[in-house]
N, C-alpha and C positions, 0 to 999 in steps of 0.2 A: 586391908587385904582385898575386900570386896571391890573397893575403889580401883585397886590395881588390876583386879580381874576385869572390872568394867572398862577401864581404860584400855586394857589389853584387847578386850572384845571390840571396843570402838576402833582401835587401831587396826585390828584384823579385818573388821567390817569395811573400814575405809580402804584398807589395802586391797581387800577382795573386790570392792566396788571399782577402785582404780584399775585393778587388774582386769575386771570384767569390761570396763570402758575401753581399756587399751586393746583387749581382745576383740571388742566390737569394731573399733577403728581399724585394727589390723585386718579383721575379717572382711570389712567393707572394701578396704584397699586391695586386699587379696582377690576378692570377687571381681572387682573392676578390672584388675590386671589380667586375671584368668579369662574373663569374658573377652577382653581385647585380643589376648593371645589365641583363644579358641577360634575367634572369628577369622583372624589372620591365618591360622592353621587350616581352617576350612577352605578359605580362598586358595591357599597354596595347594591343598589336596585336589581341589577342582582343576587348578592350573596344571598340576602334575598329571592328572587323569587325561586332561585335554592333550597334553604333550604325548602321553602314551598312545592316545588315539591317532595323533598325527604320526607317531613313529610306526604304528601298525600299518597305516596307509603307505608310509615311506618304504617300509620293508617290502610290502607287496609290489609296489611299483619298481623298486630297485631290483628285485628278483626278475621281474619281467624285462626291465632294461638290460639286465645281464643276458637274458635269453636273446633279446634283439641284437646285442653286440655280437653274440656268437653267430647269429644268422648273418649279420653284416660282414663278419670275418669270412664266412663262406662265399658271400656274394662278391667280395672284393677280388676274388680270383677270376671273375668273369668281366668281359667288356660290356658296356651298356648296349652295344650293338647286337649282342648275342641274345636277343629277347627270347628265342626258343628255349635255350638252355636255362635262362633265368626263370621262364615260366614253369619248366619241368621241376626246377629246384624249389620254387615256391609251392607248387602242388605237393611235393614231397614234404616240405616243412609244415604245411597246413594239415597233414595227416597227424602230426604230433602237436603243433601249436596252432590252434584254430584262430580264425579272424586276423591273420597277418597278411598285409598287402604291401606291394612295392610300387612306388610312384616315381616316375622319372620321365625326362624328355617332355614332349607335348602332352602332358597328362596321360602318359601310358600307365596302365594299372594292371598289375599281375598279382595272382594268377588269373588268366583270362577267363576261367570257368566260374569265377566268383565276382559278382558285381561289387563295385566300390561305393562307399558312402559319400555321396556328393556333398552333403553338409560338411563332412570332415575335410574334403578337398577344398571347399570354399574357405575354411578357416586355416588351412595350411599356409604358414608363412615361410617362404624360401630363405628369408634372412633371419630366421628365429634361432640360429645356432645349430649345433650338432644334435641337440635333443630338446624336446618340448612336450607340452601336454595340451591337447585340444580340449576346450571346455565341454562339459556335458551338453548334449543336444539330442534331438529326435533323429535317429538313423533313417536315411532315405531308403535303406534296404530292408531293415527289420521292423521299423516303426517303434523301436524301443528307445528308452532314455539311455544314452551311451556317452562315454568319453574315450579319447584315444591317446596312446603314447606314440611319439614321433622320434625317430632316430635317423640321422643322416648317414648315407652309405657312399663310400668312395669306390668306384669301379676301377678295374685295372687299366682302362684307357683314360683315366683322370676325369671321367664324367661323374656326376653326383646324382643321387636319388634319395628317396626317403622310405623307411620302413614304418608302417602304421599298424598298431595292434589295438583292436577295439575291445572295450569292457562294458558290460551292462552295469549300470549304476546299482540296480537292485541286488546284483550278485555279490557286491562288496560293501554295500552301505552299512550293513549290520556289524562289520568287522571294525569300523573306526568311529561310527556315530554312537555316542555313549549315553547311558541313562544314569541318573544320579538320585541319591536320597529317595530310595524306595520308588523309583520311576517317576519322581517329580520333575526331573530335569531331562534335557535332550540336547542334540547337537545339529548344527548346520555347517555346510561347506559353502563359503562365499568367495567372490573375487575381490580385487582391490576396490572396486566401486560399490561393494555391498550387494551385488546381484547374487541371489541364491542359486547355487549350482547343484548341490545335492541336499535333499531334504530327509530328515529323519522320519521313519515310520511312526514316531511317537504321536499319541492322540492330540497333544497340544501343538504339534507342528503345523504351522499355517501352510496350506496346500495351494493357495492362490496368489498371495503377494509375491512379486518377483524380486523385490529389493528389500533387504533387511532394514535399511535406514528408513524405508517408507513405513515399516511396521511401528517405528518409534515416533509417536506424536510429538511435534515441537511444542505443543501447548502443555503437555504433561511432563516434559523433560527440559533440562537446561540446554539451550541452543549451543552454548560454548562447549558443554560436555559432549554433545552430539558431534560437533565439528572436530573436537579432539579425537573422538572415537573413529570418525571417518578418516582423519589423517593417519591414525595408527594403523588402520587397515592398508592404506596406500604405502606406508613406509615399512610394512611387514614387521611390525613390532609385536611383542608378547605382553599381555597385561589383562586388566579387568576393569569393569565399570558397572555402575548400578543405574538402571533406567526403569521407567514405568512402561510395562509391556502388557497390553491387553488389560489395563486397569490395575495391575499388580506390580509392586516393586520387585524387580528381577535382576539377578546378577548375570553379567555377560563376561565370560572368560574367553580370551582369543589368543591364538598363536598361528604363525605362518606355517603352511605345509611345505614350502620349498619345492624341490624337484623341478627347477626351471619353470615354475608357474607362479602366478600371483594369488594363489588360493590361500585361504585362511580357514582354520577349524574353530568354530565358535560354540562353546557350551553355554546353555541357558538354564538357570536354576532359580526358582522363586526365592526371594530373600527370606520369606517366612520359613521355608524348608530348611535353609541354612541356620536360621536363628533357633528353630526347634531342636536341631541337633546340638547347637551350642548350649542351649539351656539344659538339655539332657546331660551333656557332658559336665556342665557347671554343677548340676545337682549331684552328679556322681562325684565331682571333685569335693563338694562340701561334705558329702557322706564319707569320702576318703579322709578329709581333714578330721572329722569327728572320730572316725575310727583310729586315725593316727594318734590323736590325743589320748584316747582310751588305751591304745596300744603302748604309747610311751609310758603311761602309768603302770601298765602290766609289765613292760620291759624293765622298769626301775626295780619292781619287786623281784623279778626273776634274774636280775643282772648277776648277782653273786653266784647263783646256781649255774647260770649260763657260762660264767668264766671257767668254771671247772670243766664243763663239757667241751667248751671251745678249745681248751688246752689239749684235751684228749683228741678232739677232732683234728686239730692242727698236726698232731703227731701222725695220725693216720693219713692225713692228706699229704704230708711230706713224703711218707713212704709210698703213697699211691703215685704222686707226681714223679718220684724217682723211678718207679717201675715203668711209667709211661715214657719217661725220658730215655730209658734204656731199651724200650720196646719199639721205638720209632724206626721205620725203615730208612730214614735219612740219618746221615751222620750229623751230630750237633756238637759244636765246640765252643767253649768260652775262652776268649783271648784277651790278654791285657791290653790296655789303651796306651801304654808307654813303651818306647823302644828300650831294648830289643823285644819285639813282640813274642809272647810266650803262650803256650797252651796251658790254660788254667784247669780245664776240665774237658772230658771227652766221653761221649756215650759209647755203648757197646758196638754200634754200627761203625762208629769212628775208629774204635780199636781194630775192628776187622779190616776196614779199608787200609789202615796204616800198618797192618801186619802184627798187631799186638793181641795178647790174650789176657785173661783175668790174672794169670800168674805174673806177667811182666807189665801190667797196666800202670804200675807206679812209675815206670820210665817215661810215661807220657806227661806226667805232671811237671809243669814249668819247663816243658820241652821248647827249646829255642826254635822258632819257625825257620830260621836260616838253615838249620840242619835238615828240615823236612821239605825243602823246595830247591829247585835249581836257582842259580844266582839271579838270572834275568827275571824269572817268574816271581821270586821273592821281592825284587825291587818294584815290580808292577803291583804286587799284592800289598806292599807297604804303602804305596801311593794311594791305592783304593781304600785302605784302612784310614789313612789321614783324611780322605774325602768324606768317609762315613762319619768320622769323629767331628769334623767341622760342620757338616750339613745336618747331621742328625737323621738323615734319610737312609732308606735301604739301598744298597749297592749290589748289583748283579756282577758276579765274578765267574770267569772261566780260567782256571789255572792248572798248571802241572805240579803234582806233588810227588814226594818220595815216600815209600813205605819203609818199614824197619830194615828190610834186606837191601835197600838202595835202589830197587827198581822203581820206575816212574809210572804214574797213571794220571789221566785227565779228570778234573773235577769241575762241576758247575754248582754254584750255590748263591746264597744271599747273605750279606753281612750287614749288621745293624747295631747301632749303639743303644745300650739299655743300662739298667741299674741292677746290681746284685742284691742279695738279701740284706746287706748292710747299707744299701743306698749308694754304693760306690759305682762309678762308671765302669762298664765292661762291654766287650764286643761279643755278640752271639753270631756264630757262623754255621749255617745249615747248608750242607753240601752232599752231593752224591756222585758216583762214578759214571763218567760219560766216555770212557776209553773206547768202547765199541762204536759209539756214535761218531767220535772223532776219527777213528780209523775208517769208518764208512765214508765220512765226509772227505777225508784225504784221498780215498780211493776214487770217489766221484770227481774230485778235482783233477786227479791224474788222468781219469778217463776223458774228461772234457779237454784237458791239455793235449792228450793223445789224438783226439778227434780233430782238434785245430791243427796239430802238426801234420796229421794225415792229409787234411784238406790243402794245407799250404804245399805239402810235398807233391800231391797230385797236380796242383795248379802250376807248381814250379817246373814240372817236367816239360810243360808246353811254353811257359813264360819264365825266362831266367831273371826277370826284374818284376817285383811286386812291391808297390809302395802305397801306403795308406795316407790319404790327404784329408786335412781339415781346411777347406777353402775359406771359411769364415775367419778362423784364427790364423790362417797362413802358416800351417804347420805340416810337417811331413814325418812319417814313420816308415822306415825301411823294413818291411815285413820279410823280404827275401831278396838277396842279390847273389846270384851264382858266382862262386869264386872263378877267377880267370877271365872275366869279361873284359873286353877291350874298351872300357869306359870307366871313368872315375865317379863312383857313387858311394854314398854312405856318410859323407861328412857334412852334407848340406843340412841346415837347420830349419829353413823355411822353403815353401814352394817357390816363392819369388826368386830366391837364391838358386834353386834347382833349375828354374826356367832360364835364368840369365846365363848360368854356366853351360847349359846344353845348347843355347842359341848359337854360340860361337862355332859349334861343331856341325851345324846344319848346312847342307849344301845351299848355295845362293838361290838355286831354282825353287827351293821349298821354303825359303824364309817367310814369304808372305803367308803361305798356308800354316806355318808353325805358329803364327800369331793367334790362331784360334785356341791355343793352349795358354794364353795369358790368363792371369788370375781373374781379372774382371770379366774377360770374355767367357771363361768357364762358368762363373757365377751367373751371368746373364743367360747363358745357354741352358743351364740346369733349372734356373728359375722359370724359364719359358717352357719347361716340360720335356726338353730333350734328355733322353736317357743316357746317351754316351756320345763321346767325341772320338773319332778314329782318324788317324793320319798315317799314310805310307810315305816315307821320305828317305832321302839319302843323308847319312851322317858320316863325318870323318872321325874314325875311332883312333885309338892310340897307336895303331899300326900305320897311321897316316894315309889310309886308304878309305875310299868312300864305300859304304855298305848300305844296302837296303834294310830298313827297319820298319816294323809296324808297331805303333803305340796307340793304346786305347785308354781313355779315362772314362770310367763308368760311374754314374751317380749312384749313391747308396742312400736309401731311406733312413732317416734318423728320427725315431719315435721319442727320444729322450731330451732333445734340445732343438733349438732353432738353427744350429750350426749346419752348414752344407758339407757333407762328407762324400768322398769319392775314393775309388781304387784305380791306381795307374798300373797297367801291365804292358810290357814291351818285350820284343824279341827281334832278332835279326832274321831277314827273309831273303838272303842272297840266293839260296838254293831254290826256293819256291819261285822267285822272280826269274831265275835262269831257266827253270823248267817251263814257266809260262811264256817267256820270250821264245824259247825253242819251239814250243807248241804253236805259238803264233806264226813263227817262221815256217813251220811245217804246213800250217793251214794256208799261209800266203803262197808257199810254193805249190801246194796242191791246187789252189785256185788258178795260179798262172799256168800250171800244167794242164788243168782241165780246159782252160781257155785255148791254150795252144793245141791241145788234142782235138778240140772241136773244129779248130780252123784247119788242122792237118788231116782230118778224117777222110776228106775227099782224096787228098794226095796218097794217104795210106791205102785206101781201097784200090787206087790206081796201081800203087806199087805192089800191093799184095796180089792183085789179080795177075800181075806179071810173075811175082816171086813164087806164088803157089802154082801158077799154070806151068811154069818152067819145069819143076821136078815132076809134076803130074804128067806133063806131056812126055817127059823122058821115061816115066814108069810105063805109061800106056804104049809108047813107041817101042821100048825095049821088050815089053811083054809080047807085042805083035811079032817083032823080029824073031824072038826066041821061039815062039809058037810056029813060025814058018820054017825054022831050021832046027827042028828037034833032032835031026840026024847028024847035026854038026855040034858035038859037045863043046868044043872050044868057043864057038860063037855064042852058044847058050850061056856058058859060064861068064863070058864077057858081059853079056846082057844082064845077067843076075847081079854082077858087081855094080853095074851102073844103076840098076833098080835099087840095090841096097843103099848106095850113096845118096840117091835122090830121096829115098824114104827117110833116111836119117836127117837129111836137110829139112825135109817137110816136117818131120817130128819136132825139130828144133824150133822152126817157125811157130808151130802150134803151141809148144810149151811156153814160148815168150808171150804169145797172145793170152794164154790162160793165166800166166803169172800176173800180167798187167791188169787183166780183168779182175782178179782177186784183190789186187792192191786198190784199184779204183772203187770197188764195192765194199772195201773195209773188211773183207773176210780173211785176209792173209794175217796170220798170227805168228808172233815170234816166240819160239820155244825157249825154255830156260833149263839147260842141262849142263852138267860139268863136261869139259873137254880140254885137251892140251892145245893151246894156241900155236905153239911152235911146231908141233907135229902136224897140225892141220895145214900150216903154210908150206911145210916141207912136202906134204902130199900133193898140194896144188902145184908146186914147182915141178915135181916129178911128172905130173900129168901134162904140163904145158911144154916142158923142155923139148920133147920129141918134135913138136911143131916148129920150134925155133931152129932145131938142128936141121930140119928138112930145108929151111931157107938159109942155112949157113949163117945164122945170126949168133952174136955173142950174148949169152944169157948169164949175167952176173947176179949172184944171190949173196947179199951182205947182211947177215943177221947180227944184231947186238945181243949181248947177254941179257936175258929177261929175268927180272927179280922174281916174278910169279908167273909161271907158264900155265898152271891149272886155273881155269876161269869158268864162269857160268854164262852161257849164252846159247845161241842157235847155230851150231856148227854147219848145218846144211846151207843156211842163207849166207853165212860168212864165206863159205867155200864158193857159193854162186857169185858173190860180189867179186872175190879175188880172181876167179876164172874169167869173168866178163872183162875185167880190166886187163889181165895178162893176155887173154886171147886177142883183144883189140890191139894191144901193143905189138903182138906177133903179126897180126893181120895187116896193120898199116905201117909196118916198118919194112923197108926194102931189104933184099938179100944182102948179107954182110953187115947189117946194122947192129946196134947194141941195145940190149934191154937190161936195165939194172933194177933189182928188187931189194929193198931194205925193210927190216922190221925193227921196232924199238918200243920202249915203254916210258911213259911220262906220268906225272901227277895229274889228278883230275879234280875239277870243282865239285863233282858229285861225291857226296859223303860215302866212304867205304869203297870207292871205285878207283881203278887205275886206267889210264888211257893207253891203248895199244895202237901203234901207228904202222900202217901198211903203205909204203911209198914205192911207186913204179915209174921209172923214167925210161924214155925210149928216144931213138934218133930217127923217128919215122917222119911221115909227111906233115905232121902238125895240123893246126886248125886255124882258120881265119877268126878274127875277133867277133865278126858278125855271127858266125856259126856257134861260137862258144856261148852266146847268150841263149841259144836254143838247144844246147847240147843235151840237157836233161829232160827235154820235152818229148812226149811219146811221138813216134812215127817220124822223127826228124833224122835226116841223113845229110852228110856233107856233099857239097857239089863238086868236090875234087874228083878228077877222073878215076884215080885209083880206088877211091871210096865207092864210086858208082859201079866199078867192076866187081866189087865184093858183094856176095849175097848177104842179106840181113833184113830185118823188119824195121829197124830204127827204134826198137824197144829196149835194147840191152842196157844202155846208160840210164834210161828212165827208170827201169826196174832197179838198177844198182842204186840210184839216188834215193828212191823210195825205201828200199831195204835199209840203207844206212840211217835214214831219218827215223824209221820205225825202231831202230836199235839205239836211238838217242845219240847218234854219232854225227860226224860231218865229213863231207868230201870236198877237197880243194883241187882245182885244176889250173895249171899254167901251161901255155902252149904258144909256140911260134911257128907260123906256117913255113914248111920246108926244113925245119930244124928238129922238131920233135915235141913231145908232150910229157908232162909230169902229173901223175894222179896220186894224191895223198888222201888216205882214208884214216880217220881217227875214231876209234870205237871204245866207249867206256865199259869195262867189265868188272864185276866183283870177283874176288878170289874164291876158288872152290875150296871146300873144307879139307879135302885131301889133295895137296898140291904136289902132284907127281912131276918131277923135272926130267927133261930129256937129257941124256948123257951129253956133256959138252963136247967131247971129242967126236961123237957120232954126228951131232948137228954141224960141227965145223967141217967134217968130212963131206957131208951132203952139200954144204955151201960151196966147198971147193970144187966138187964134182959138177956143180952147176955153171962154172965159168968155162969159157972157151967155146969152140964151135961144136 
């Protein structure tokens, strides 16, 4: 028995020794592994802190780059040539953002009241990209250690400039240069060559050496490791290395700063400081292991007691989780992973969203999701469920669902595959109601669409053809084509096809100019900085007539891709061209008239001296005679009649001169008032007919039926034109001759107008072709003896021609010497709102009464 006990003790002792040895070996291996892992963890911690320092610097610089982009956006609205406006804007900006300068042209620096740092200008690289960082240097202005951010600016006239914002190194150095291990470590910022750009204020930071690599002695360190470290800086890599620095083994952790610079942030920590922390952690780990062993022993003793408490706690925890589950503000549903997908469980918020209550919540269990979603939404939802099952990842969903009463609402949520309490796969879907957000989003889309439609509508009022072009892809999109245009548009798929189909309709005179609309020609023009290509040309439209058109192709900036975009707008300009040609004709006529007037002025003065002297002499002579025979009433009365006739003639001469003076000075205006054209002509006829009857002339009035007699114009000037023509017909037609007057109505090229035609034909003395070339020039009179015997200034027809031109009309004359003349006046009028017509019988009666002697 004792032997058995002794053997048992020996066995236990050997077993305990073996167990102890095994524990020692395991502990040694554990300590080695833990030490290695702690060292690597320390290095990772230092690297992560270094990255955080880099991120802090990046955030600061990114925020300032954002500010510079906002400033550049404002500057882009100005041309580089407007330096005064740019200077004012920069001064305003510097009241909010200090130390911001604009550089452009031949080293122009704004604002002008703040000097520029010449050191920064010397380092500025025009080919450095749209943004850059200028290395720290001593400012030539403040004498402080500074560095600068640079951002390229595009002005509205395609010139370029640079925004420069200056930072003092000391103002930001503490935000990203870190201290480690109870202030044992510090940081530098260096460039790719190892030059120290920013020094930490740490006591161990070397304040004199300019290059970090120069601080590492090649005698104390491996030259291959130093070369690898230098290459890592040049290639912007992240890593760590150990070197002897100032006689002590030191850890160097480095990471690139980025931000369009070759900077790197380097953290320097003594290896002893890292090891001290590692050893401290190791001691803590050993204490933890010892505590764990003791704890395990205690746990074994307390296991049975703990099981009872655990069971009770699990019951409480289940109840607590169930309460939290139902108290969540989000709806949470458990869904089966096999089709048809069913709701296995739903919390109270889910009941509420789907229109259920506690009383009818059992209806939700095993609810087929096809009944709770529109068909298309269920199909999309099922596809997302399959993706979540296959990938095992979270899937974001936005779906439309139905509640219990059949109404729909929008939901947004996340679905993920998980395991239930039995370890079976199940889907958990957390969602919430976003109906209001969707409605607001839809309203915003409608508002945006309405704005676009409004813009297109406004533009289409002026341009009936609006086409969006992608010149790079050779694509067209017909934004708007007004219905009823006399051109076939809308079926073309490419710009080349559109160009080719339209080329056949271009008038030959403009074919060469049309080639500037070729695809490659447009691409070259826009690439060269031309903003738009405009062409006025004649096109044969579907009515087989040539029409004037104006077509513009405008370049559109494209910030999203390299494709060249443009907008084509086009419209017919027949009416504008007609007005321009008429205006040009008026100006040409005015020039010719002015030239002729100047040449005829001497002749006019000669004629006028006679024409004015004749009635004046008559007035003076008759006045003297009347004064000498006051006792002879009959003779006095005869003198007064002659004085009255001479005065009226003199007044007529003066009125013609005044009218011509107003026309030549541009002070004669055409009134716009409603009147009845037929009634006006009838009144003129009644006024002139007695003169014709005195000469036994046949006066025929042949009016056509006018569609619209009520028109808008200047009745006074129209009456003056008609009387001038009819009076001349009576004056230059011998006794027994015939005068025929016709009025009619025709269509007009002017939009909304009708042409009214006044045609007067006589059998008078006619005119020679040579005189007809001077007929409408001021102060010109025919050399025919009968014309010379008639009183006049030679201004009547000049005034008539100018009045017709001012009313956008035209006057045509045909004449044969000895046979008579025909004057045709065409005047465009718009219809008056109240179109009062003259009684047809009354007008016919007046016309009939105008025939005969």
